[in-house]
matplotlib code that plots the C-alpha trace (Angstrom):
import matplotlib.pyplot as plt

x = [-2.2, -1.1, 2.3, 3.2, 2.7, 4.0, 7.4, 10.1, 10.5, 12.7, 11.3, 12.1, 9.7, 10.9, 12.1, 10.2, 13.5, 14.8, 17.9, 19.8, 19.0, 21.8, 21.7, 20.3, 19.3, 16.7, 16.3, 15.9, 17.5, 17.2, 17.2, 19.9, 18.0, 14.4, 14.9, 12.4, 12.9, 12.3, 12.1, 14.5, 12.5, 8.7, 6.7, 3.5, 2.4, 2.5, -1.0, -2.7, -2.0, -3.5, -4.2, -5.1, -4.8, -7.9, -8.6, -12.0, -12.3, -15.8, -14.3, -12.3, -15.2, -16.5, -13.0, -12.3, -15.6, -14.8, -11.3, -12.7, -15.3, -12.7, -10.1, -12.5, -15.2, -14.0, -13.0, -9.8, -11.1, -9.6, -13.0, -14.7, -16.5, -16.3, -19.4, -20.4, -19.8, -18.5, -15.7, -13.6, -11.7, -8.8, -8.1, -11.4, -11.4, -14.9, -16.1, -16.3, -15.1, -17.9, -20.5, -19.0, -18.8, -22.4, -23.6, -22.2, -23.9, -21.2, -21.7, -19.1, -17.6, -14.5, -12.1, -10.1, -8.4, -10.0, -13.0, -14.5, -15.3, -17.0, -20.3, -21.0, -22.4, -20.4, -17.1, -15.4, -12.5, -9.4, -6.6, -7.0, -5.2, -8.0, -10.8, -13.4, -15.5, -19.0, -18.0, -15.3, -14.8, -14.7, -12.3, -10.0, -9.0, -6.0, -5.3, -2.2, -2.7, -0.4, 2.8, 1.6, 1.4, 4.2, 4.5, 3.6, 3.9, 1.4, -0.8, -1.0, -1.6, -4.6, -5.9, -5.5, -7.5, -10.4, -10.6, -12.4, -10.6, -10.9, -11.4, -9.1, -6.8, -6.3, -3.3, -1.9, 1.4, 4.1, 6.7, 10.1, 11.6, 10.1, 11.7, 10.5, 12.1, 15.4, 15.7, 14.4, 16.1, 15.6, 13.6, 10.9, 7.5, 6.0, 8.8, 7.2, 9.4, 7.4, 4.4, 5.4, 6.9, 7.9, 8.6, 7.8, 9.2, 7.2, 9.6, 9.2, 5.5, 5.0, 7.1, 5.2, 1.8, 3.1, 4.3, 0.9, -1.0, -2.0, -1.4, -0.7, -3.2, -2.4, 0.4, 0.6, 2.3, 0.7, 1.9, -1.5, -1.3, 2.5, 4.1, 5.7, 8.7, 10.5, 10.0, 11.2, 14.2, 15.2, 14.6, 16.7, 19.6, 19.3, 18.9, 20.0, 20.8, 24.5, 23.6, 23.8, 20.8, 20.1, 18.8, 16.0, 13.3, 14.7, 14.7, 11.1, 10.1, 11.9, 10.2, 6.8, 7.5, 8.4, 5.1, 3.2, 5.0, 3.4, 1.1, 3.7, 6.6, 4.6, 3.0, 6.5, 7.6, 4.4, 4.9, 8.3, 6.5, 8.5, 5.6, 5.2, 2.6, 2.3, -1.2, -1.5, -4.6, -3.9, -6.2, -6.5, -5.5]
y = [-17.4, -17.4, -16.3, -19.8, -21.2, -18.3, -18.5, -16.1, -13.2, -10.1, -6.8, -4.3, -1.5, 2.1, 4.3, 7.6, 9.5, 7.1, 6.5, 3.3, 0.9, -0.5, -3.8, -3.4, -6.4, -9.3, -9.6, -5.8, -3.0, 0.7, 3.9, 6.3, 9.4, 8.8, 5.8, 3.7, -0.1, -2.7, -6.4, -8.0, -11.1, -11.4, -14.4, -13.3, -13.2, -9.6, -9.8, -11.3, -9.7, -10.6, -7.4, -8.9, -12.2, -14.4, -14.6, -14.0, -13.9, -13.0, -11.8, -9.1, -7.7, -5.3, -4.0, -3.6, -1.7, 0.6, 1.3, 2.1, 4.3, 6.4, 6.2, 7.4, 9.5, 10.1, 13.4, 13.4, 10.9, 11.3, 11.5, 13.5, 16.5, 15.4, 15.3, 11.6, 10.2, 7.1, 5.1, 2.2, 0.1, -1.7, -4.8, -4.5, -8.0, -9.0, -5.4, -3.9, -0.5, -0.6, -1.0, 1.9, 4.2, 3.4, 4.2, 7.7, 8.1, 6.9, 4.6, 2.0, -0.8, -2.9, -5.1, -8.1, -11.1, -13.7, -15.2, -15.9, -12.2, -12.0, -13.3, -9.7, -7.9, -4.8, -6.6, -7.4, -9.9, -9.7, -7.3, -3.6, -2.6, -4.3, -2.7, -0.7, 1.8, 2.9, 6.5, 8.6, 8.0, 10.5, 8.4, 5.4, 3.8, 1.6, 0.3, -1.8, -2.9, -0.4, -2.1, -5.3, -3.6, -4.7, -1.3, 1.8, 4.2, 2.3, 1.7, 5.4, 6.2, 3.9, 5.6, 9.0, 7.7, 6.6, 9.6, 12.7, 16.1, 17.1, 13.6, 11.9, 9.0, 7.6, 5.3, 3.6, 1.7, 0.5, 3.3, 2.0, 5.3, 5.1, 4.4, 0.8, 0.0, 1.6, -0.1, -3.6, -3.7, -7.1, -8.2, -5.5, -7.3, -5.1, -5.8, -9.0, -9.4, -12.4, -10.3, -6.6, -5.5, -2.0, -0.4, 3.3, 6.4, 9.6, 11.2, 8.4, 8.1, 11.9, 12.0, 9.2, 10.9, 14.2, 12.6, 10.9, 14.2, 14.2, 16.9, 15.7, 17.3, 15.4, 13.0, 11.4, 8.5, 6.2, 3.5, 2.6, -1.0, -1.4, -2.8, -0.6, 1.2, 1.0, -2.8, -3.2, -1.1, -3.0, -6.4, -5.5, -4.3, -7.3, -5.4, -7.4, -10.4, -10.2, -10.1, -13.2, -15.5, -14.5, -11.1, -12.6, -11.1, -7.6, -8.4, -9.5, -6.4, -4.2, -5.7, -5.5, -1.8, -1.2, -2.8, -0.5, 2.4, 1.7, 4.7, 7.4, 6.0, 5.4, 8.9, 10.5, 8.6, 9.6, 13.2, 13.0, 11.6, 8.4, 6.1, 2.5, 3.4, 6.2, 7.6, 10.0, 11.8, 13.2, 15.1, 14.6, 17.8]
z = [-12.0, -8.4, -7.1, -6.1, -9.6, -11.8, -13.4, -12.3, -14.7, -14.8, -13.7, -16.4, -15.6, -15.6, -12.7, -12.6, -13.0, -15.7, -13.7, -13.0, -10.2, -8.0, -6.1, -2.6, -0.6, -0.4, -4.1, -4.4, -6.3, -5.5, -7.4, -6.1, -7.0, -5.7, -3.5, -5.4, -4.7, -7.4, -7.0, -9.4, -10.2, -10.2, -9.0, -10.7, -14.3, -15.6, -17.0, -13.9, -10.6, -7.3, -5.4, -2.1, -0.2, -0.5, 3.3, 4.7, 8.5, 9.7, 12.9, 11.1, 9.1, 11.7, 12.5, 8.8, 8.3, 11.2, 9.8, 6.3, 7.8, 9.6, 6.8, 4.0, 5.7, 9.3, 10.8, 8.8, 6.1, 2.7, 0.9, 3.6, 2.2, -1.4, -3.5, -4.0, -7.4, -9.0, -7.2, -8.3, -5.7, -7.4, -5.4, -3.5, -2.0, -0.9, -1.3, 2.2, 0.9, -1.6, 1.2, 3.1, 0.1, -0.9, 2.6, 1.9, -1.4, -3.8, -6.8, -6.0, -8.0, -7.6, -9.5, -8.2, -9.7, -7.4, -9.1, -5.6, -5.3, -8.7, -7.4, -6.2, -9.3, -8.3, -8.5, -11.8, -12.0, -14.1, -14.8, -14.0, -17.2, -19.1, -17.1, -19.1, -17.2, -18.5, -17.9, -16.4, -12.6, -9.8, -7.6, -7.9, -4.6, -4.4, -0.9, -0.9, -4.5, -6.3, -5.1, -6.8, -10.2, -12.6, -14.3, -12.2, -15.1, -17.2, -14.2, -13.4, -17.1, -17.0, -13.9, -15.6, -18.5, -16.3, -13.9, -15.0, -14.7, -11.1, -9.9, -7.3, -6.9, -3.4, -3.0, 0.2, -0.1, 2.3, 2.9, 1.6, 2.8, 6.3, 9.6, 9.7, 6.3, 7.3, 10.6, 9.7, 6.3, 4.6, 7.5, 7.1, 7.3, 4.5, 2.1, 0.8, -2.3, -3.3, -4.1, -4.3, -7.6, -6.4, -3.1, -2.9, -1.2, -0.9, -3.5, -6.0, -5.7, -5.9, -9.1, -10.7, -10.0, -11.4, -14.6, -15.0, -14.8, -11.1, -8.5, -4.9, -2.6, 0.6, 1.6, 5.0, 6.6, 9.2, 11.5, 13.0, 11.8, 12.4, 15.5, 18.0, 16.5, 19.8, 19.9, 16.3, 16.9, 20.0, 18.3, 15.2, 17.4, 19.7, 22.8, 25.9, 23.7, 24.7, 28.4, 30.6, 30.7, 34.3, 33.2, 31.1, 33.5, 32.8, 29.0, 29.2, 31.1, 28.6, 25.5, 27.2, 27.8, 24.2, 23.1, 25.5, 23.9, 20.5, 20.5, 21.5, 19.6, 16.4, 16.7, 16.8, 13.6, 11.8, 12.9, 11.2, 8.0, 8.3, 9.1, 7.9, 5.2, 2.7, 1.9, -1.0, -2.3, -5.8, -8.1, -11.9, -13.6]

ax = plt.figure().add_subplot(projection="3d")
ax.plot(x, y, z, "-o")
ax.set_aspect("equal")
plt.show()
C-alpha cells in the first residue's frame, strides 16, 4: 500500500524514555526528555512500509555508487577494516549498496517493499518485520529507512534478533535535533511528515539502541547532502526581504554568497555535531 492511498491512523508507538509527548508543530509531537519527534497521524499501513522512493535515474547511478563506496569503505568508511560477512540492506532500492558491498567481499542481500526491485534475486520484497534470514547476519544497513518504521522499539528488537553477537547495525536518519531542524522548523525539508513516522535526535536514537542490546561505537552528523546552512538561515529569517525593491541586486549577491559558503558553513555545523543527518554504527552485545 502506498502512502497516497493508505488511511490515516494514529501513531501510538513508544518513546524510548516512556515519557509523554507534547504537541509541537506540523502534525508533530515531541518528547520533552529526549527530543524524539513523532508524527501524530500516519499515511502508511503499519504492516507495509515503503523504505525508499521508487525513482530510478540512470544519471544518478554513478554518483550514488561513488557515495556508497566512500560512505561504507572509504578512508573513514563505516565498514572499513571489518571482516566481510553477511549484510542486509533494509530499504535497498535497486541494490546499488549490494553491488558495492559484494565488491568488497561481503555476501549482500536486501529487502524493499517495491515489487519492481524484486526481480533481483538478492532482493526480497515485503515487510522487514516479517523477514527471515537463513542465518545470523554480520551487518544490517538502514540508510534513511529507519525513520519510516512505525515502531522503532520493535524494529530494533528485530534487528537484534537477526544480528550475531559482535555484529553491527549501521543507521542513517535525518537529525531532528540538528541545526537545520531547529532553524527551519516546520519547513525543514527532511521533516516529511507524510512518510516519516519518527524524527530522531542523537539522544533518542542512542537510548533506543542501548535498550535493544546495542552499544554505540560511532556517532556522527553530516551535512554533505544538505543545502548551505548559511543560505537556509538567511532564507528562514527573510534576510533583506524588508528592504526596498531597489536593493534586489545586493540581495541576489548575498544569497549567491551563502550558497558558496556551503562547505565551510556546513563543516562548522558538523563539527558541532548538529548536522542534517545522524549516522550511527552500533555493535550487537
